[in-house]
DOVEX-815241 format. One record per residue (C-alpha): y, z, x; residue in one letter. Coordinates in pm, 1 decimal, always signed. Layout:
<sites>
SITE         y         z         x  resn
SITE         Y         Z         X     a
...
</sites>
This chain:
<sites>
SITE         y         z         x  resn
SITE      +0.0      +0.0      +0.0     x
SITE    +344.4     -87.7    +133.2     x
SITE    +544.0    +218.1    +244.6     x
SITE    +923.8    +251.1    +263.5     x
SITE   +1107.2    +467.8    +518.4     x
SITE   +1396.1    +701.9    +441.2     x
SITE   +1740.6    +549.0    +495.7     x
SITE   +2078.8    +692.3    +597.7     x
SITE   +2386.1    +684.1    +376.6     x
SITE   +2604.7    +422.9    +553.4     x
SITE   +2625.9     +92.0    +368.1     x
SITE   +2337.5    +217.8    +163.7     x
SITE   +2292.9     -73.7     -74.8     x
SITE   +2310.9    -321.9    +216.6     x
SITE   +2054.2    -117.9    +408.8     x
SITE   +1819.9    -109.2    +111.6     x
SITE   +1859.8    -483.2     +56.2     x
SITE   +1799.1    -553.9    +426.3     x
SITE   +1486.7    -335.8    +426.2     x
SITE   +1338.3    -511.9    +125.5     x
SITE   +1437.9    -855.5    +255.5     x
SITE   +1276.6    -781.2    +591.1     x
SITE    +946.5    -694.2    +425.4     x
SITE    +960.2   -1019.3    +227.9     x
SITE   +1054.3   -1248.9    +517.1     x
SITE    +800.4   -1086.1    +749.1     x
SITE    +522.7   -1146.5    +495.8     x
SITE    +451.2    -777.5    +441.8     x
SITE    +551.1    -844.4     +82.2     x
SITE    +435.8   -1185.2     -41.3     x
SITE    +520.0   -1394.0    -348.9     x
SITE    +339.8   -1244.2    -646.2     x
SITE    +332.1    -889.2    -505.3     x
SITE    +465.4    -624.2    -739.8     x
SITE    +704.4    -363.1    -603.9     x
SITE    +632.1      +2.4    -674.8     x
SITE    +829.3    +159.9    -956.7     x
SITE   +1193.7    +211.1    -862.2     x
SITE   +1147.5    +586.1    -904.2     x
SITE    +870.6    +588.2    -640.7     x
SITE   +1057.8    +357.1    -398.6     x
SITE   +1378.8    +558.8    -422.6     x
SITE   +1186.5    +879.0    -342.1     x
SITE   +1018.6    +717.2     -39.5     x
SITE   +1351.4    +586.7     +94.1     x
SITE   +1547.8    +897.5      +8.5     x
SITE   +1806.0    +700.1    -189.4     x
SITE   +1932.5    +707.8    -544.2     x
SITE   +1768.9    +488.4    -807.3     x
SITE   +2113.2    +342.7    -879.8     x
SITE   +2160.8    +220.4    -519.0     x
SITE   +1807.9     +83.6    -510.8     x
SITE   +1856.8     -97.7    -841.1     x
SITE   +2180.0    -261.8    -715.8     x
SITE   +1996.1    -385.7    -405.3     x
SITE   +1712.9    -523.7    -620.1     x
SITE   +1965.8    -706.5    -839.0     x
SITE   +2121.6    -865.6    -529.6     x
SITE   +1783.2    -986.1    -408.9     x
SITE   +1707.0   -1122.5    -753.6     x
SITE   +2029.5   -1327.6    -746.8     x
SITE   +1929.3   -1455.3    -401.3     x
SITE   +1589.8   -1570.4    -527.1     x
SITE   +1368.9   -1318.7    -344.1     x
SITE   +1277.1   -1092.2    -635.1     x
SITE   +1222.8   -1140.5   -1007.2     x
SITE   +1272.8    -859.5   -1258.7     x
SITE   +1040.3    -882.1   -1556.9     x
SITE   +1138.2    -654.7   -1848.0     x
SITE    +886.6    -380.0   -1925.3     x
SITE    +667.0    -495.1   -1637.6     x
SITE    +860.3    -431.3   -1316.4     x
SITE    +981.6    -627.5   -1016.3     x
SITE    +776.8    -897.8    -845.3     x
SITE    +835.7   -1087.6    -521.3     x
SITE    +952.2   -1440.0    -607.3     x
SITE    +853.0   -1758.5    -427.1     x
SITE   +1192.0   -1823.6    -270.4     x
SITE   +1065.9   -2134.7     -89.2     x
SITE    +976.8   -2312.4    -412.2     x
SITE   +1251.5   -2168.0    -630.4     x
SITE   +1555.6   -2082.2    -416.0     x
SITE   +1893.5   -1999.2    -562.5     x
SITE   +2229.8   -2108.8    -418.4     x
SITE   +2244.8   -1766.4    -247.3     x
SITE   +1900.9   -1783.7     -78.7     x
SITE   +2020.6   -1958.7    +233.9     x
SITE   +2315.8   -1725.8    +283.0     x
SITE   +2076.4   -1429.4    +284.0     x
SITE   +1846.3   -1600.6    +532.2     x
SITE   +2110.9   -1705.7    +785.4     x
SITE   +2222.0   -1348.6    +840.6     x
SITE   +1869.8   -1226.8    +911.7     x
SITE   +1846.9   -1138.2   +1280.4     x
SITE   +1487.4   -1026.2   +1322.3     x
SITE   +1191.9   -1190.7   +1494.4     x
SITE    +972.5   -1047.6   +1216.2     x
SITE    +942.0   -1354.4    +995.4     x
SITE    +619.2   -1493.8    +858.8     x
SITE    +460.4   -1803.9   +1010.8     x
SITE    +556.2   -2062.3    +745.4     x
SITE    +921.0   -1954.0    +754.9     x
SITE    +922.2   -1957.6   +1137.0     x
SITE    +797.1   -2317.3   +1140.8     x
SITE   +1042.5   -2418.9    +868.7     x
SITE   +1331.6   -2274.2   +1070.9     x
SITE   +1220.3   -2443.8   +1391.2     x
SITE   +1166.9   -2777.2   +1214.8     x
SITE   +1519.6   -2752.7   +1075.1     x
SITE   +1658.4   -2676.6   +1419.6     x
SITE   +1471.7   -2971.5   +1573.9     x
SITE   +1603.3   -3201.7   +1299.8     x
SITE   +1958.8   -3081.0   +1357.3     x
SITE   +1961.8   -3088.1   +1736.8     x
SITE   +1785.3   -3421.8   +1778.3     x
SITE   +2046.3   -3576.4   +1550.9     x
SITE   +2323.2   -3408.8   +1747.8     x
SITE   +2175.2   -3531.5   +2078.2     x
SITE   +2179.2   -3890.4   +1952.6     x
SITE   +2540.6   -3866.0   +1837.3     x
SITE   +2650.4   -3684.0   +2153.2     x
SITE   +2569.2   -3994.8   +2355.7     x
SITE   +2871.8   -4160.9   +2197.2     x
SITE   +3095.2   -3872.3   +2092.6     x
SITE   +3084.9   -3604.9   +2363.6     x
SITE   +3416.6   -3507.4   +2522.2     x
SITE   +3432.3   -3482.8   +2903.7     x
SITE   +3525.4   -3113.6   +2892.3     x
SITE   +3229.2   -3037.7   +2664.4     x
SITE   +2994.0   -3224.3   +2898.1     x
SITE   +3138.7   -3035.7   +3196.5     x
SITE   +3078.1   -2696.2   +3033.3     x
SITE   +2722.6   -2790.5   +2932.8     x
SITE   +2656.1   -2911.4   +3287.6     x
SITE   +2790.4   -2586.9   +3433.0     x
SITE   +2555.9   -2389.6   +3204.8     x
SITE   +2254.3   -2609.2   +3286.3     x
SITE   +2312.2   -2552.1   +3657.7     x
SITE   +2314.1   -2174.0   +3604.7     x
SITE   +1996.5   -2141.2   +3398.6     x
SITE   +1743.8   -2087.2   +3676.8     x
SITE   +1966.7   -1835.3   +3860.2     x
SITE   +2125.7   -1649.7   +3566.9     x
SITE   +2027.2   -1281.9   +3561.6     x
SITE   +2272.2   -1114.0   +3322.9     x
SITE   +2294.7   -1318.0   +3001.5     x
SITE   +2046.7   -1604.2   +3001.3     x
SITE   +1990.0   -1605.6   +2620.1     x
SITE   +2366.9   -1604.9   +2566.7     x
SITE   +2435.3   -1908.1   +2783.3     x
SITE   +2138.1   -2095.1   +2633.1     x
SITE   +2278.8   -2036.2   +2284.4     x
SITE   +2618.8   -2158.7   +2405.3     x
SITE   +2463.2   -2477.2   +2550.5     x
SITE   +2297.2   -2568.7   +2222.3     x
SITE   +2605.1   -2480.6   +2019.4     x
SITE   +2807.1   -2714.5   +2243.0     x
SITE   +2547.9   -2984.4   +2177.5     x
SITE   +2620.4   -2960.7   +1804.9     x
SITE   +2993.5   -2980.7   +1879.0     x
SITE   +2931.4   -3286.6   +2095.7     x
SITE   +2789.5   -3464.5   +1790.7     x
SITE   +3142.9   -3505.4   +1659.3     x
SITE   +3036.1   -3368.5   +1319.2     x
SITE   +3195.7   -3032.0   +1242.0     x
SITE   +2947.5   -2955.8    +963.4     x
SITE   +2658.1   -2974.2   +1212.7     x
SITE   +2833.7   -2710.8   +1424.1     x
SITE   +2890.8   -2494.6   +1117.0     x
SITE   +2523.5   -2520.2   +1021.5     x
SITE   +2412.0   -2415.0   +1369.7     x
SITE   +2665.0   -2131.7   +1385.9     x
SITE   +2561.0   -2007.0   +1041.8     x
SITE   +2211.1   -1939.8   +1178.5     x
SITE   +2344.2   -1758.4   +1486.8     x
SITE   +2168.3   -1422.5   +1422.8     x
SITE   +1819.9   -1566.5   +1380.0     x
SITE   +1861.5   -1836.9   +1648.9     x
SITE   +1993.4   -1581.8   +1899.2     x
SITE   +1700.9   -1351.9   +1822.6     x
SITE   +1445.7   -1630.7   +1876.2     x
SITE   +1615.6   -1747.9   +2198.3     x
SITE   +1622.0   -1391.7   +2332.9     x
SITE   +1256.9   -1339.0   +2246.6     x
SITE   +1150.4   -1659.4   +2421.9     x
SITE   +1359.9   -1625.6   +2737.3     x
SITE   +1244.7   -1267.3   +2793.2     x
SITE    +874.8   -1357.1   +2765.2     x
SITE    +689.1   -1308.1   +3092.5     x
SITE    +535.8   -1656.3   +3082.5     x
SITE    +860.4   -1844.1   +3008.1     x
SITE    +904.7   -2116.3   +3271.2     x
SITE   +1276.0   -2085.8   +3341.4     x
SITE   +1271.0   -2349.2   +3616.7     x
SITE   +1118.5   -2606.1   +3381.2     x
SITE   +1366.9   -2508.7   +3109.5     x
SITE   +1658.1   -2561.9   +3347.4     x
SITE   +1520.4   -2904.4   +3443.0     x
SITE   +1493.0   -3010.4   +3076.2     x
SITE   +1850.1   -2904.9   +3004.8     x
SITE   +1972.2   -3108.3   +3302.5     x
SITE   +1754.7   -3401.2   +3192.5     x
SITE   +1914.8   -3393.9   +2848.8     x
SITE   +2257.8   -3421.6   +3006.1     x
SITE   +2147.5   -3720.8   +3212.8     x
SITE   +2032.9   -3901.2   +2897.4     x
SITE   +2366.1   -3821.9   +2732.3     x
SITE   +2553.4   -3942.7   +3042.0     x
SITE   +2350.4   -4264.6   +3032.2     x
SITE   +2420.7   -4305.4   +2659.1     x
SITE   +2048.2   -4318.1   +2580.2     x
SITE   +2021.5   -4162.7   +2230.8     x
SITE   +1644.7   -4190.8   +2184.6     x
SITE   +1565.9   -4035.1   +2521.6     x
SITE   +1818.6   -3759.3   +2453.0     x
SITE   +1658.8   -3685.8   +2114.9     x
SITE   +1308.1   -3687.3   +2264.1     x
SITE   +1416.1   -3450.0   +2540.7     x
SITE   +1575.1   -3192.9   +2312.3     x
SITE   +1275.2   -3202.5   +2077.3     x
SITE   +1037.6   -3148.9   +2370.4     x
SITE   +1253.9   -2860.3   +2488.5     x
SITE   +1254.3   -2689.2   +2148.8     x
SITE    +882.2   -2742.2   +2092.8     x
SITE    +802.6   -2558.6   +2417.5     x
SITE    +974.8   -2250.8   +2279.2     x
SITE    +829.2   -2309.2   +1933.1     x
SITE    +473.7   -2319.7   +2071.3     x
SITE    +525.5   -2011.1   +2287.4     x
SITE    +676.0   -1803.6   +2006.4     x
SITE    +420.3   -1937.7   +1758.5     x
SITE    +134.7   -1789.6   +1959.6     x
SITE    +217.6   -1445.5   +1820.1     x
SITE     +82.6   -1563.9   +1483.3     x
SITE    -258.2   -1657.3   +1624.6     x
</sites>
């Protein structure tokens, strides 16, 4: 049976919502699972039933829960039946604890976005953007203080280099979850930082040569290395 920990009083409704959302996105609670009665959950968390109910209502509006009168609250299938608020809840989620289908969906979306940006960057990149990306790529295999941070910056600059501001907004919207995944990968003991640095430099050479298909292939290969490494935790 799923258990709920006691929570502190700061931003209580947000904390309750985040706790429930984390259990849903991690797969601990799956579509079709019924939540315990609100009375029992509020006692386990050490929160008022009113605060808990407000959090449940928020998650219902975001498509993660469904309240059925006289029956209780059930986990909704947010992948099949999202609401306009579902994505906004997901983009702010900064935990590695997401279930396997959602992890692959997120990575597929990132590959789609960044391969498109790599193609467009071959024609649209500004010299100063290229120079900053090159400076980062040359630091990757020697960086000791903030490697995940500079990797995130490199890929954010790639979306800017596309010349499409909405692509940059989409990437930036997912900053918490992307940063978490990048940090997890680049702190793994078996991460090949030298090979990663070489792929980032290779991408820049394809962009310099205005070769959109090679640039897209390179960035997809780069992302799939991380995707495969992080995906092994599900096996």
